[in-house]
N, C-alpha and C positions, 0 to 999 in steps of 0.2 A: 770448487766453480761456482756453485747456489750462491756464495758469498757477493760473487762480481755477476751476476744472472741480470741485473739491471743497470752494467755497461754494457755489457752483452749486448741484450735491450736496444741502446739506444746507439750506440756505437752501430746496430743492422741499419735499426731506422734514419740514421744520418746517413750510412751507403743509397738507402731510399732514397730519399730528397737528395742527394746529393748526384746520382745518378735522371732524377725528372728535373731535374732545375738545365744541367745540360740537355736533356729533351727542349724545355723552353727555349735556353739557346739556338740551337741549330734548329728548331719555332721559329726565332723571331728573325735568321736568319742575322745572328752573333760566329757562323760562324764561315756563314762564307759575303751575301750583299753587304753583310755590315760590319766585317770583320775588323772594320778599323773602331771598332767599338766596342770589341769581345773583351779586351782589357778592362777596360773601365767598368761594363755592364759587372763581368763576368764573377766581381768582386762586392759585389750586391747581396751576390751567398751571402757576406763575415753573418747580415744581419739574420740571416734564419740558424747558420750555423749556431753565432749564439744562444737566440734561442731555447735549440736543441737543447744545449748543453746548459741549458736555466731551468729546460724541464727535467733531465736526465736529473738531474742533481737534490731537484725540490724530489726529484720518483725518491731517491734513496733514505733520501731525510724523513719523509712519510713515510715511505714502507718498510723500510730494512732497521733504519734509526730510530724509528718512531716519535717523530716531528721532533725529536735527540741527539743535534751532529754540532760538532765542532770546525772550526775550518783544517785541521786538516784532515783527516776524514772527508769533508767535504772534498776537498783539492785529490783528496786518494783517487776520492768516483768521480770524478775529470780526473784524473791522469791515465784512471785505467782506459776511462770508454776512448780518450787522447790514443790512446795504444789498438788498441779494438779498432778505429777510423782509421788509422797512419796503415795496420796493414790490410788491412779492407781499400785502400786506398789503390791498387796497383792493378785491383778487380777493375775499380770502379773506370777505371784511365781505360784499361781495356776492352770492357763493353764501350766505352763512347766513342772512338778510337776506331774497332773493331765494325761495330755494328750501327751507333745515331751518328754521326758525324769521319765518313768516309776520308773523304778530303781536309779535312782542318789542316793538318800538316803541310799539306802541299798550299794550301789557301791562306794559312798565316806565311811561311817560306815568302812567296809570292808577295803578298802582303809589306812586308818585313825590309825584304829588299828595292822592292821597287823604289818605297818611296823612302829609301838610304837612312832605314834605321840599321840596320845591321847589312853587314857581308854575306853573301851567299853562303860561305859556308860557318858564321856564328848561327847563320838562321836555322840552319844543316842540323847543329851540334845542339840544337837547343828546340825544338820543333821537332823533335820525335822517335817513337814510341819509346823509345828505351830508356831513355831521357824522362819520361812522365812516369814511366812504372815505375822506375829504382828513382826518383830523385825529386821526384814533386811528394810522395809520403815526410818527406824532412817539414816542411814551412804544416805539414798539417796538424806531425806535433808539437811540434813548439806551438802554432800556434794554439790547440787542442791546450795544453801548462798553461798556458797566462791564463786562459780565458777559462780555465780549472778555477786557478787563484783566488779572479776577483769576485766570480759568482759563489766560488767557498767562504768570500769572505762577506757579500750579502748576504748570504742564506744559514751561514751560523745560525746556533741557535743564541740565544743575546743570555746572558749573565746575570739573574737575579742584584739589583741593587743594597747594594747596602748599609 
C-alpha cells in the first residue's frame, strides 16, 4: 500500500475536486435553471481532471522515483490513480445527488423529454441513481488511462543523448 500512497492521495484529491465542481454547477444553476447548458459546461471539468493527473504523476516522479521515471512507471501510477477515482466515483455521485443536487434527475428527465431529445423511458433509464452509481465509473477509468498514457509520455525522464 505504501507504494501507492501517492496515487491514493491524488485519487482522494480528485474526488474532492469532483464534489466541489458539483457544488459549483449547482450554485450557478446548471442543475436546474440552466440545465440545458449542463451537459456542455460539465465537460470543462476535464481541464481540472487533466491538471490533477499531471500534478499526481509529477508528485510520483519527484517523491517516489526521485526525479527518474520512465513512461511505464508514470503510466502505471496514473492507472492506479484512475482505479482509485473509479472506485470513489459512486461515493461522489451518491453525495452529489443525495445531498448537493437532490432534484437533478427529475430536472434532467423533464428537460430531455420536453425538448424531444429523449423519450421518457430512455431518459428515466439514464438519469437515475443506479445508472450514475454503477455505470458512470467506467468513463472515469477509461479517461484516466488515456490521460495517464499521455501525461506519462511528457513527464518521463529523458534519456541522455549519445
